[in-house]
C-alpha positions in Angstrom: 0.0 0.0 0.0 1.2 3.5 -0.8 2.6 5.4 2.2 0.8 8.5 1.2 -2.6 6.8 1.7 -1.6 5.6 5.1 -0.5 9.1 6.1 -3.8 10.6 4.8 -5.8 7.9 6.6 -4.1 8.8 9.9 -4.4 12.5 9.3 -8.1 12.5 8.6 -8.9 10.0 11.3 -7.7 12.5 13.9 -8.9 15.8 12.3 -12.5 17.0 11.9 -14.0 17.1 8.4 -15.1 20.5 7.2 -18.9 20.6 6.7 -19.1 16.8 7.0 -17.7 16.5 3.5 -15.0 14.0 2.6 -11.4 15.1 1.9 -10.2 12.7 -0.8 -11.7 10.6 -3.6 -9.9 7.3 -3.9 -9.8 5.4 -7.2 -9.6 1.9 -5.7 -9.8 -0.1 -8.9 -10.5 0.4 -12.6 -13.1 -2.0 -14.0 -11.9 -3.2 -17.4 -13.9 -1.6 -20.3 -12.9 -0.5 -23.8 -13.2 3.2 -22.6 -10.3 2.8 -20.2 -7.8 0.7 -22.1 -4.3 1.3 -20.7 -5.6 2.2 -17.2 -6.7 -1.3 -16.0 -3.7 -1.6 -13.7 -4.4 1.6 -11.7 -5.4 1.1 -8.1 -5.4 3.0 -4.9 -4.8 6.4 -6.5 -6.2 9.7 -5.3 -8.3 11.8 -7.7 -6.8 15.2 -7.3 -8.5 17.2 -10.0 -11.1 17.1 -12.8 -10.8 19.7 -15.5 -8.3 21.5 -13.3 -10.7 21.8 -10.4 -9.8 20.2 -7.0 -11.9 17.2 -6.0 -12.6 16.8 -2.3 -15.7 14.5 -2.4 -17.6 12.3 -4.7 -20.2 15.1 -4.8 -17.5 17.3 -6.3 -16.6 14.6 -8.8 -20.2 14.2 -10.0 -20.8 18.0 -10.3 -17.6 18.7 -12.2 -18.2 15.8 -14.6 -21.9 16.7 -15.1 -21.5 20.4 -15.5 -18.2 20.5 -17.3 -18.1 22.5 -20.6 -15.3 20.7 -22.3 -15.8 17.7 -24.5 -13.5 15.5 -22.4 -13.4 15.2 -18.6 -9.7 15.3 -17.7 -9.1 13.4 -14.5 -5.8 14.0 -12.8 -4.5 11.5 -10.3 -1.9 12.0 -7.5 0.8 10.1 -9.4 0.6 12.4 -12.4 -1.6 10.1 -14.5 -4.2 11.9 -16.5 -7.3 10.1 -17.9 -9.6 11.7 -20.5 -13.2 10.6 -20.8 -15.6 11.8 -23.5 -18.6 13.3 -21.7 -21.0 12.4 -24.5 -20.0 8.7 -24.2 -20.4 8.5 -20.4 -24.1 7.2 -20.5 -23.0 4.4 -22.9 -20.0 3.6 -20.8 -22.1 3.6 -17.6 -24.6 1.1 -19.3 -21.8 -1.2 -20.4 -20.2 -1.2 -16.9 -23.7 -1.9 -15.4 -24.3 -4.9 -17.8 -20.8 -6.3 -17.0 -20.4 -5.6 -13.3 -23.9 -4.6 -12.0 -22.4 -1.3 -10.9 -24.0 2.0 -12.0 -22.7 5.5 -11.6 -25.4 7.2 -9.7 -26.4 10.7 -10.8 -28.2 11.5 -7.5 -25.4 10.5 -5.1 -26.9 7.1 -3.9 
C-alpha cells in the first residue's frame, strides 16, 4: 500500500472534516472496459482534479463531470496520471459497466 494513503488515513482519522464533506476521492480499482484501455492496472490512486478543479468529495466529482463545458473530462491522479473521458460517451460507458459488473454511476449520489 502507498505510504501517502496511510498518512492521509491517519491525518483524517484525527482531524475533523469540514462541513461533513470527505477530503479525498480514492480510485480503488479500474473496471476493465474499452473506454479505459491502458488504465486497468491503476489502483489506490487519489483523484486530485477534474478539468483543473480540486476534487474533495464524490459530490465534487459528480458535479464537475456533469456540468463541465469541455468535450472531455480530464481526471488528474496523484501520481501524475491523466485520464480523458468523453462526456458524450459516459451514459453508454455507464450502461456497459452496469451490464458487465452490475455497478452503476449514480447521478443522485446514492
